[in-house]
N, C-alpha and C positions, 0 to 999 in steps of 0.2 A: 317359233313359240317362245315366249318370254317366261323365264322361271323367276317367280317372286318368292320362292320357298325359303331362300337363305335369309333375306332380311326379316321375313315374318316367322322364321324358325318353324315352318310347317312342313316337316318331312319326316320320313320314317327312321326309326332306330335300326341299327345294323345288328344289334345283339351279338357283337363280337365278330361278325363276319364283314368282309369287305363289301362295299356297295358295288352294284353291277356297273362296269365301266361303259361309258357311252362312246359312241363312234367318234365324234369330233374331239372330245377331251382325251380319249385314249390315244387317238392318232397324233394329236398335236401337243399333248401335255399342257393344256391351257388352264387346268383347274386342279386344285388340291382335292384329294379324295376324302378328307375328313368332314364330318357333318355333326352338327349339334343335335342331340336327341330331343324330340318333342313328341311325335306320334309314331307308334310302332306299326309294323305292317298289319298286325291283327286288328288294331284300332281302326286303321284306314279301311280294311276289308269290312269291318262291322258297320262303319258309317256308310260305305258303298251299298251294302245289303239293305240297310235301313232306308236310305234315300231311294234306292230302286223300288222298294216296296211301296213307299209313299207315292212315287211317280206313277206306279202302276194302278193305283186306286181308281182314277177316273176311267181307265181302260176296263178294269175288271167289273166296275159297276154299270157299264154301258155295253151290253152285248151288240147293240147297233150303234157304232161310233158315229157321232155327228160330223163326219168329214165329207167334203164336197164329192169326192169320187170314190169313197170307200165302198158304198153299197154296190156300185157297178163292179168293182173288183170282187167283192164277196159273192155276188150273183154268178160271176164267171167261174169262180172256184167251185161253187156248188154244181154247176152244169158240167164242168170237166170231170168231177168225181162221179156224178150220178147218171150221166148220159148213157152209159153202157147198160144200166139196169132199168131205165125209165123210158118206155116207148113213146110217151108223150113228148118228152124232151127231144128224143131222137127225131121226131117228126119236124121239129122246127130249128134244131141246131146240129151242127156238124163240127167236130174238132179237127182243125187243120194245123198241125204243128209245123212251124217253120223256124229257121235260125234267125231270130230277131232279138233286140234288147227287150227289157221289161218283162222277162219271163220268170224271175226268181220266185215271185209269189205264186205263180201258176205251178211251179214245180214243188213248192213246199206245202202250201195250205191244203191242196187236195189229198196229200198223203196224211196230213193231220186229221182231215175230215173223215178218214176211214176209222178212226178210233174215238172221235168226239164230234159233236155237232158243229155246223159250219161257223156259228157265232163264236164258240169257244176256240176253234181253230184260228179265226181271225185275231182273237185276243192274244193267243199264244204267239202268233207271228209278230204282232205289233209290239208286245212286251219284249220279245227277243230282239227286235230291231233296236229298241231303246237300250237294252243291256249291251248289245253289240257296240253301239255308238259310245256309251260311257266307258265300258271296259277298254275299248280301243283308245279312247282319250287318255285313260290312266296308263295303259301300256306304252303309248307313244311318248308320254311325258317321262316315263321311267327310262326309256331308251335314250332320250335326248339329254337328260340330266343325271342319270345314273343312280337314282334312288326313288323310292316310293314317296309320293307327295299327296297331301290331302287337297291341295288347291285345284287340281283338275275336276274335282267333284262339283265345282261351281257351275259346271255345264249342265247339271240336272235340270234346273228351271228353264234352260234354253231349249229343251227338247220340244216343248209345246210352242211351235213357231208357225209361221205362215206356210212354209213348205209342207209341214205335217198336216195342217188344217185343210190344205187343198186335197190331201189324200193320195199323194204320190208315194205309194207304199214301197214300190221297188227301189226308188231312189233313196228313201229313208234307210232301207236295209243296206244299200250300196255305200252310203256314207260311213256306216260302221265298219263295213268290210274294207273300205279304202284306208281307214285309220289303222286297222290291223295289218294291212298290206305294207304301209309305211313303217310300222313298228317292226315287222318281220324283215324288211329290207335293211333297216339300221342294225338289227340284231345280227344279220348275216353279212354286214358290210365288209368286215375285214376277214371273212372266211372264204371258203372255196367259191370261186366265181361261177362255175357251171351250176352249182347247187343254188346259189343266190338267184341266178337268172331263171332257173327252172321254177323255183317257188314264186318268183315275181310273175312269171307267165301264167301260172295257175290262178293267181289272184286276178290278173288282167282278164282272163277268160271268164272267171266268175263275175267280175264287175261288169263285163259286157252284157251278161244276161240279167244284171240288175238295172243298169241305166248307163247310157253313154256319158252323161255328166259325171257319174261315179268314176268312170275310166279317166275322164279329164281331171277330176279332183285328185286322183292318185298320181297322175302324170305331173300335175303342177307341183304337188308336194315333193315328188321325187326330183323334179328339175330344180326346185329351190334348194333341196338338201345337197345335191351334187354340185350345183353352182357355188354354194357356200364352201364346199370342200375344195373346189378348184381355186377359189379366191384365197383361201388360207394357204394352199400349197404355193401358188405363184406370187401372191401378194406379200407373204411374210417369210417365204423361203423356208417353211417348216419341213422337217424331216418326216418321211412317210414310208412305211413298208407296204408295198403293193401286193395284191393277190397274184399268185402264180398259177399258171397251168402246170401240170406235171411235166417236168423236163423242159420248160420254156423259160425265157428270160422274164424278169419282172415287168409287169405291165405299166405303161405310162399313164399318168392321170387323165390325159385326153382320151386315150383308148378306153379306159374304164368309164369315163363320162359318156362316150358314145355307146358303149355296150349296155348302159342302163336303159337305153331305148329299145333294145332288141326284143324284150318280152311283149312289146306292144305290136310287133309286126304281125302276129297271127290274127289280130283284130281286123286288119285290112281285108283279107279275103272273106271274113265273116260279114263285113259290111257290104261287100260286093254280092254275096249270096243272099243278103236280106232283101225282101221285096221292097220296092219303092212306095 
């Protein structure tokens, strides 16, 4: 991700506090920590809320969203929640839960349907997916560049894209979750390795139940970040303090690079258990 915030002076004030150190700059001392004040964190948060509200207007005004596959999803959500109390539905449908991807909406919307109508539940889920994507973009930018920036908010108009219009609701939710997974990995990058791997594994399992492409999106982002780290270490001879297991020697960069793939191992048996 390219940071244009410095030449455009579009980043948050620190109000006397130091900015959050980023993984790459903290590890390799590649950038000075000082920033020119332009937007405060509160101002950026206010713009975020305003843009989120504007983006949600088409969703809130249309209970039946005009998306290609949306009505099929919504119908399935209704059946999942109502089949136990509706004998007519039970005559024609049967719920057969299996370990497969594309289940996130099936797990969330029926729960919302218990306290609101099915159309409102779909609207809440869709709006939450948008907020998850944009907040994940902002959080990832903060971890990469060490300060709040208003520029990631240009992603708001990009939410209405072909992928969304097709109605791939589980994948849309997974995009936001994968961004938060990357931000969390970078936040924990120079901390305890077992904790970092455990958090990453939880994200991978959640992404599996969103969409396999969401797992791949997280994997590609993680691979790019770790490859960049290796190139800085071996290409520039930078000094680096590596994560330690308790009582063990410092870990080598190659070992840490390979260990980043361990959280994806549990997905393999889940794929084997999934029906073809």
